[in-house]
C-alpha positions as CSV (number, residue, x, y, z in Angstrom):
1,M,39.7,-20.8,-14.0
2,A,41.6,-20.1,-10.8
3,T,39.7,-19.0,-7.8
4,Q,40.2,-15.5,-7.0
5,K,42.0,-15.2,-3.6
6,L,39.8,-13.5,-0.9
7,Y,41.7,-10.7,0.9
8,A,39.5,-9.2,3.5
9,G,41.6,-8.0,6.4
10,A,39.6,-5.0,7.3
11,K,36.4,-7.1,7.5
12,L,38.1,-9.8,9.4
13,R,39.1,-7.1,12.0
14,E,35.7,-5.7,12.0
15,I,34.0,-9.2,12.7
16,R,36.5,-9.7,15.7
17,T,35.6,-6.4,17.2
18,R,32.1,-6.9,17.0
19,L,32.8,-10.2,18.7
20,T,34.7,-8.3,21.4
21,L,37.6,-10.9,21.1
22,T,41.2,-10.6,21.5
23,Q,43.4,-11.6,18.5
24,K,44.6,-14.7,20.6
25,D,40.9,-15.7,21.4
26,F,39.9,-15.1,17.9
27,A,42.8,-17.1,16.5
28,A,42.1,-20.1,18.8
29,K,38.4,-20.1,17.9
30,L,39.2,-20.2,14.2
31,G,41.8,-22.8,14.8
32,V,44.8,-21.0,13.3
33,S,48.1,-19.4,14.9
34,L,48.2,-15.9,16.1
35,P,50.5,-14.8,13.5
36,Y,48.7,-16.2,10.8
37,L,45.6,-14.4,11.8
38,N,47.6,-11.1,12.1
39,Q,48.7,-11.7,8.6
40,M,45.4,-12.2,7.3
41,E,43.9,-9.1,9.2
42,N,46.8,-6.9,7.5
43,N,46.1,-8.7,4.1
44,N,49.6,-10.4,4.1
45,R,47.6,-13.5,3.4
46,P,44.2,-14.4,1.8
47,V,41.5,-15.7,4.2
48,S,41.9,-19.4,4.1
49,T,38.8,-21.8,3.5
50,T,39.4,-23.1,7.1
51,V,38.8,-19.7,8.5
52,V,35.6,-19.1,6.1
53,L,34.2,-22.4,7.5
54,A,35.1,-21.9,11.0
55,L,33.3,-18.4,10.8
56,A,30.2,-19.9,9.8
57,Q,30.2,-23.0,12.2
58,E,31.8,-21.4,15.3
59,F,29.7,-17.9,15.2
60,G,27.0,-18.5,12.6
61,L,28.3,-15.8,10.6
62,D,27.1,-14.9,6.9
63,V,30.5,-15.5,5.3
64,T,29.2,-13.3,2.4
65,E,30.1,-10.4,4.5
66,L,33.9,-11.1,3.9
67,S,33.5,-10.4,0.3
68,T,30.8,-7.6,0.5
69,G,30.6,-4.3,1.9
70,D,32.1,-1.0,1.2
71,S,35.1,-2.2,-0.6
72,E,33.7,-2.4,-4.3
73,R,31.9,0.8,-3.7
74,L,35.0,2.7,-2.6
75,V,37.0,1.2,-5.6
76,S,34.2,2.5,-8.0
77,D,33.8,5.9,-6.3
78,M,37.8,6.5,-6.4
79,R,37.8,5.6,-9.9
80,E,35.1,8.0,-10.7
81,A,36.9,10.8,-8.7
82,L,40.2,10.0,-10.3
83,A,38.7,10.3,-13.6
84,D,38.5,14.0,-13.0
85,P,40.9,15.8,-15.6
86,I,42.8,17.2,-12.8
87,F,44.3,13.6,-12.2
88,A,44.8,12.8,-15.8
89,D,48.4,12.1,-15.5
90,T,48.3,10.6,-12.0
91,M,45.9,7.7,-12.5
92,P,46.9,4.7,-10.3
93,P,46.5,1.2,-11.3
94,L,43.2,-0.6,-10.5
95,A,45.1,-3.0,-8.2
96,D,46.4,-0.1,-6.1
97,L,42.6,1.2,-5.6
98,R,41.4,-2.3,-4.4
99,L,44.3,-2.3,-2.0
100,T,43.7,1.2,-0.8
101,A,39.8,0.1,-0.3
102,S,40.8,-3.0,1.6
103,N,43.6,-1.9,3.7
104,A,42.9,1.9,4.6
105,P,39.0,2.2,3.7
106,A,39.0,5.5,6.0
107,L,41.8,7.3,3.9
108,A,39.8,6.2,0.7
109,R,36.5,7.8,2.2
110,A,38.6,10.9,3.0
111,F,40.0,11.2,-0.7
112,I,36.5,10.8,-2.0
113,E,35.2,13.6,0.3
114,L,38.0,15.8,-0.6
115,H,37.4,15.5,-4.2
116,K,33.6,16.0,-3.6
117,S,34.3,19.2,-1.9
118,Y,36.8,20.3,-4.7
119,R,34.2,19.5,-7.4
120,Q,31.5,21.4,-5.6
121,T,33.8,24.5,-5.1
122,H,34.7,24.3,-8.8
123,E,31.1,23.9,-9.9
124,R,29.9,27.2,-7.9
125,L,32.8,29.3,-8.7
126,A,30.9,30.7,-11.8
127,S,27.9,31.7,-9.6
128,L,29.5,33.2,-6.7
129,D,30.7,36.5,-8.5
130,E,27.9,38.4,-7.4
131,A,28.5,37.1,-3.8
132,L,32.1,38.0,-3.4
133,G,32.9,40.2,-0.4
134,R,29.7,39.0,1.3
135,E,29.9,37.2,4.5
136,D,27.6,34.5,3.3
137,A,29.8,33.6,0.3
138,R,31.1,30.7,2.1
139,I,30.8,27.3,0.2
140,Q,29.0,24.6,2.3
141,A,28.9,21.0,1.5
142,S,25.6,19.6,0.1
143,P,23.5,18.5,2.9
144,W,21.5,16.2,0.5
145,E,24.8,14.6,-0.7
146,E,26.2,13.9,2.7
147,V,22.8,12.2,3.8
148,R,22.7,10.1,0.3
149,D,26.3,9.0,1.1
150,F,25.3,8.1,4.6
151,F,22.7,5.5,3.4
152,H,24.6,4.5,0.7
153,Y,27.5,3.2,3.0
154,C,25.1,1.6,5.4
155,D,23.9,-0.5,2.3
156,N,20.6,1.2,2.8
157,Y,19.7,-0.9,5.7
158,I,19.4,0.5,9.2
159,D,19.3,-2.3,11.7
160,A,17.8,-0.6,14.8
161,V,15.2,1.4,12.9
162,D,14.2,-1.8,10.9
163,H,13.7,-3.9,14.1
164,A,11.8,-1.0,15.8
165,A,9.4,-1.0,12.4
166,E,9.0,-4.7,12.6
167,R,8.1,-4.7,16.3
168,F,5.5,-2.2,15.6
169,S,4.2,-4.0,12.6
170,T,3.3,-6.9,15.2
171,Q,0.3,-5.0,16.1
172,A,-1.4,-5.4,12.9
173,N,-3.0,-8.9,12.3
174,D,-2.0,-8.7,8.8
175,P,-0.4,-6.5,6.1
176,G,-3.8,-4.8,5.6
177,D,-4.4,-3.7,9.2
178,V,-1.3,-1.6,9.4
179,R,-3.3,1.6,8.5
180,T,-5.4,0.7,11.7
181,A,-2.5,0.3,13.7
182,A,-1.0,3.6,12.6
183,L,-4.1,5.4,13.3
184,G,-4.1,3.6,16.8
185,S,-0.6,4.7,17.7
186,L,-1.4,8.3,16.6
187,S,-4.7,8.2,18.4
188,A,-3.2,7.0,21.7
189,R,-0.8,10.3,21.4
190,G,-4.0,12.5,21.0
191,I,-3.4,13.1,17.3
192,Q,-6.6,13.1,15.2
193,V,-6.1,12.1,11.4
194,K,-8.2,14.0,8.9
195,L,-8.2,13.5,5.0
196,T,-8.1,17.1,3.7
197,D,-8.0,18.5,0.2
198,I,-4.6,20.1,0.4
199,E,-1.7,20.2,-2.1
200,A,0.9,18.8,0.5
201,L,0.8,15.0,1.2
202,R,1.1,15.4,5.0
203,S,0.5,18.3,7.1
204,F,1.0,18.0,10.9
205,D,-0.6,20.8,13.2
206,A,1.5,20.2,16.6
207,N,-0.8,22.6,18.5
208,A,-4.2,21.4,17.5
209,R,-2.6,17.7,17.5
210,V,-4.2,17.2,13.8
211,L,-2.6,15.2,10.9
212,H,-4.0,16.5,7.8
213,L,-3.6,14.0,4.8
214,S,-4.2,14.9,1.1
215,S,-7.5,13.3,0.0
216,R,-6.2,13.4,-3.5
217,S,-3.3,11.0,-2.9
218,S,-3.6,7.2,-3.1
219,P,-4.4,4.9,-0.2
220,Q,-1.0,3.5,-0.2
221,T,0.6,7.0,0.2
222,Q,-1.7,8.0,2.8
223,V,-0.8,4.8,4.8
224,F,2.9,5.6,4.2
225,Q,2.4,9.2,5.3
226,M,0.8,8.0,8.7
227,L,3.5,5.5,9.5
228,L,6.1,8.3,8.7
229,Q,4.3,10.7,11.3
230,V,4.2,7.6,13.8
231,A,8.2,7.4,13.5
232,L,8.4,11.2,14.2
233,V,6.4,11.0,17.3
234,S,7.0,7.6,18.8
235,Q,10.6,6.7,17.7
236,D,12.2,10.2,18.3
237,K,14.7,9.0,20.7
238,L,15.9,6.2,18.4
239,L,16.2,8.4,15.4
240,E,18.0,11.0,17.3
241,A,20.3,8.3,18.7
242,T,21.2,7.1,15.0
243,L,21.6,10.6,14.0
244,D,24.1,11.2,16.7
245,F,26.1,8.1,15.5
246,A,26.1,9.6,12.0
247,R,27.9,12.7,13.1
248,F,26.5,14.9,10.2
249,H,28.5,18.1,9.5
250,S,25.4,20.6,9.5
251,E,21.7,20.9,11.0
252,E,20.6,20.8,7.6
253,A,21.9,17.3,6.9
254,R,20.7,16.1,10.2
255,S,17.1,17.3,9.5
256,I,17.1,15.7,5.9
257,A,18.5,12.4,7.5
258,K,15.8,12.5,10.2
259,I,13.1,12.4,7.5
260,G,14.8,9.7,5.7
261,L,14.8,7.6,8.8
262,A,11.4,8.3,9.3
263,N,10.5,7.1,5.7
264,Y,12.8,4.0,6.4
265,F,10.5,3.2,9.5
266,A,7.5,3.8,7.5
267,G,8.6,1.3,4.5
268,A,9.9,-1.1,7.1
269,A,6.6,-1.2,9.2
270,L,4.6,-1.3,5.9
271,M,6.6,-4.4,4.7
272,P,8.2,-5.8,8.0
273,Y,11.3,-7.6,7.4
274,G,10.8,-11.3,8.0
275,T,7.3,-11.6,6.7
276,F,8.2,-9.4,3.6
277,L,11.4,-11.3,3.0
278,A,9.2,-14.7,3.1
279,A,6.6,-13.4,0.7
280,A,9.1,-12.1,-1.7
281,R,11.1,-15.5,-1.9
282,D,7.7,-17.5,-1.9
283,C,6.4,-15.4,-5.1
284,R,9.8,-15.1,-6.8
285,H,10.0,-11.5,-6.0
286,D,6.8,-10.6,-8.2
287,L,6.3,-6.8,-7.6
288,E,3.0,-6.7,-8.5
289,L,1.9,-9.5,-6.0
290,L,4.1,-8.0,-3.4
291,S,2.4,-4.7,-4.0
292,A,-1.0,-6.1,-3.8
293,R,-0.4,-8.0,-0.5
294,F,1.4,-5.4,1.6
295,G,-0.6,-2.3,0.2
296,A,2.6,-0.7,-1.1
297,S,3.5,1.0,-4.4
298,I,5.6,-0.7,-6.9
299,E,8.4,1.9,-6.2
300,Q,8.1,1.1,-2.6
301,V,8.2,-2.5,-2.9
302,A,11.4,-2.0,-5.2
303,H,13.1,0.2,-2.8
304,R,12.3,-2.3,-0.1
305,L,13.8,-5.1,-1.7
306,S,17.0,-3.2,-2.1
307,T,17.2,-2.8,1.6
308,M,17.0,-6.5,2.5
309,Q,20.4,-6.9,3.8
310,R,20.1,-7.9,7.5
311,P,23.1,-9.8,8.8
312,G,22.2,-13.6,9.0
313,A,19.1,-13.2,7.0
314,K,20.0,-11.3,3.8
315,G,17.8,-11.3,0.8
316,I,19.2,-11.0,-2.9
317,P,21.5,-8.2,-3.3
318,F,19.5,-5.9,-5.5
319,F,20.2,-2.4,-6.9
320,F,17.5,0.0,-7.1
321,V,17.5,3.3,-9.0
322,R,15.0,6.0,-10.1
323,V,15.9,8.7,-12.7
324,D,13.8,11.6,-14.0
325,Q,13.0,12.3,-17.7
326,A,16.3,14.2,-18.1
327,G,18.2,11.1,-17.1
328,T,19.2,12.4,-13.8
329,I,19.6,9.9,-11.0
330,T,17.1,11.0,-8.2
331,K,17.3,7.9,-6.0
332,R,20.1,5.3,-6.1
333,H,21.3,2.3,-4.1
334,S,23.2,-0.8,-4.8
335,A,24.0,-4.0,-2.9
336,T,25.5,-5.5,-5.9
337,R,28.9,-4.7,-7.4
338,L,27.1,-2.4,-10.0
339,Q,27.7,1.0,-8.6
340,F,26.1,4.2,-10.1
341,A,27.8,7.5,-11.0
342,R,27.9,10.0,-8.0
343,F,27.7,12.7,-10.6
344,G,25.6,13.0,-13.6
345,G,22.9,10.3,-15.2
346,A,23.1,6.7,-15.8
347,C,24.4,4.8,-19.0
348,P,22.1,5.6,-22.1
349,L,22.1,1.8,-23.1
350,W,20.3,0.7,-19.8
351,N,16.7,0.0,-20.2
352,V,15.6,2.2,-17.6
353,H,15.4,5.1,-19.9
354,R,13.4,3.2,-22.5
355,A,10.6,2.6,-19.7
356,F,9.2,6.1,-20.5
357,E,8.4,4.9,-23.8
358,T,6.3,1.9,-22.6
359,P,4.1,3.4,-19.8
360,G,2.6,0.7,-17.4
361,H,4.5,-2.1,-18.8
362,F,7.8,-3.8,-17.1
363,L,11.0,-4.0,-19.4
364,R,13.5,-6.8,-19.1
365,Q,17.1,-6.7,-19.8
366,L,20.2,-8.8,-19.6
367,A,23.2,-6.6,-19.4
368,E,26.8,-7.0,-18.9
369,T,29.2,-4.4,-17.4
370,P,32.7,-3.6,-18.5
371,D,34.1,-5.9,-15.4
372,G,32.2,-8.8,-17.1
373,V,29.7,-9.2,-14.3
374,R,26.1,-10.0,-15.6
375,Y,22.8,-8.6,-14.5
376,I,19.2,-8.9,-15.0
377,S,17.5,-5.4,-14.9
378,L,13.7,-4.7,-14.6
379,A,12.6,-1.3,-15.5
380,R,9.1,0.5,-15.5
381,D,7.9,3.9,-15.7
382,V,6.5,5.6,-12.4
383,S,3.9,8.5,-12.6
384,K,2.8,10.6,-9.6
385,P,-0.3,12.8,-10.7
386,G,-0.9,16.0,-9.0
387,G,-4.4,15.0,-7.9
388,S,-6.5,17.8,-9.8
389,F,-6.9,19.1,-13.3
390,G,-3.9,21.1,-14.5
391,A,-1.6,19.9,-11.6
392,P,1.9,18.7,-12.8
393,V,2.5,15.1,-13.1
394,R,5.8,13.8,-11.9
395,R,7.2,11.0,-13.8
396,Y,10.1,9.0,-13.2
397,A,11.5,5.4,-14.2
398,I,12.6,2.9,-11.7
399,A,15.0,0.2,-12.2
400,L,15.4,-3.1,-10.1
401,G,18.2,-5.7,-10.8
402,C,20.4,-8.2,-9.5
403,E,23.4,-10.4,-10.7
404,V,22.2,-12.9,-13.2
405,R,23.2,-16.0,-11.0
406,H,20.1,-15.3,-9.0
407,A,17.9,-15.4,-12.0
408,D,16.1,-18.6,-10.8
409,A,14.9,-16.6,-7.9
410,L,13.2,-13.9,-10.0
411,V,10.1,-14.5,-11.7
412,Y,11.2,-11.9,-14.4
413,A,13.9,-14.1,-15.6
414,D,11.5,-16.7,-16.9
415,N,11.8,-17.3,-20.7
416,M,15.1,-15.3,-20.9
417,D,18.0,-16.9,-22.2
418,V,20.5,-16.3,-19.5
419,T,23.0,-18.8,-20.8
420,N,23.4,-16.9,-24.1
421,A,26.2,-14.5,-24.1
422,S,24.9,-12.5,-27.1
423,A,21.6,-12.0,-25.2
424,Y,23.5,-9.6,-22.9
425,E,23.7,-5.9,-23.7
426,P,26.8,-3.7,-22.9
427,I,26.1,-1.2,-20.2
428,G,28.7,1.1,-18.1
429,I,28.5,3.3,-15.2
430,S,29.3,6.7,-16.7
431,C,31.1,7.6,-19.9
432,R,34.2,9.2,-18.1
433,I,35.1,5.8,-16.7
434,C,33.9,3.3,-18.9
435,E,36.4,1.1,-20.7
436,R,34.4,0.3,-23.9
437,K,36.2,1.5,-27.0
438,H,33.3,0.9,-29.6
439,C,30.2,2.3,-27.8
440,H,28.0,4.0,-30.1
441,Q,26.2,6.2,-27.3
442,R,29.7,7.5,-25.7
443,S,28.9,11.3,-24.9
444,V,32.7,12.0,-23.7
445,P,35.9,10.2,-24.1
446,P,37.2,8.0,-21.3
447,L,39.8,9.5,-19.3
448,E,41.9,6.5,-18.7
449,R,42.4,5.9,-22.2
450,R,44.4,7.8,-25.0
451,L,42.6,9.1,-28.2
452,T,43.7,8.8,-31.9
453,I,42.1,11.4,-34.1
454,N,42.3,11.0,-37.9
455,A,40.8,14.0,-39.9
456,N,40.5,12.0,-43.0
457,E,38.2,9.2,-41.3
458,R,35.0,9.6,-39.5
459,G,33.1,6.7,-37.7
460,T,30.6,6.8,-35.3
461,L,32.9,8.9,-33.0
462,P,35.4,11.6,-34.1
463,Y,38.1,9.7,-32.6
464,E,39.4,6.1,-31.8
465,V,39.9,4.9,-28.1
466,N,43.0,3.2,-27.5
């Protein structure tokens, strides 16, 4: 099989800019001519093996950066946007989308944002009749989606915040002492912590300098909420600087993102990068062992594993997703080639939906996407009790997975026949852009395919996909 050529001009330019080198100096260090480097940076030539080796040897770079990043996500997001019926007759070939994502990523993001605004406008028109003529009828972009996309395109890894949390965790003698470190940090700022019978997980009285934590919540949740408050009171300058860099379009988005960054700090302090990465590798990513060692919930551990993308010290690229009982994705992140639908739910053939049927158990699945990439997926239900009789229980299912080539590093892959092609279940991203012709769970036709309808025959679907 021929090796696929690597075109990574945009990433090559980004690396050179990060190193603050001119094209001439960069070319000299890579051992290539200036014209040759220029052609590679403009994707007129693939990145040569010589250059890949030079990047690793001369600069100590993780060369996987050349083949990862925004490109796959941008292609996936563009394909989903172009699957909108408004583009039914103007679908560009996949090669053009890949070229755009590689050569003009800013243009690709602008197109995605434009389509998102169009879709939001279209979906809200039906509910705006009563608001016509009012000054407050102006349509705003969703702050929640803006924040979600910010973390999505950062690979869910925020370097400065992660390092700050890791430095904070050094105050603890071991993972179990993070609670003591959090209490000490808050106490040093005149903040008293009280366990109170309240419905909220956390309530901070800034005037009285008292942090109330729900006595109904689990010890893991209490520690996490303390660390979140530590981030808000001790890392405010860092959080604000990060928000300035993100340039959100509304104060609502900025406020949501600040809470998101504080949550990120809390998770990174509870599970500091270096220690957590080493422990994960040592126990072959056993979520229960990691949960017990770091005093974190299964969901917190799974989410943390999906953020281990520090340059020069990357962990396994995982995807992580959480869905509710209706199948709606409430959290999503992927450092793999598997990208989740921006709108709607996940593929019904995915094992994450079956996790609700077997509470308290891990489900394992070997899955293959339409592009031929194979994954191992782990799913489990997550219940969040209300803490009292009659209080509503929130139920979710989470999934964590990676490409099957990392199976040896996962305890969950033991005794699974990863070499058997028939063991892999066919899954997709969403029906609208899934290329499978004979899926028995298809809900809507794929918009990139023509259909044949025969009134005299009826199979699983009322049409045939050509």
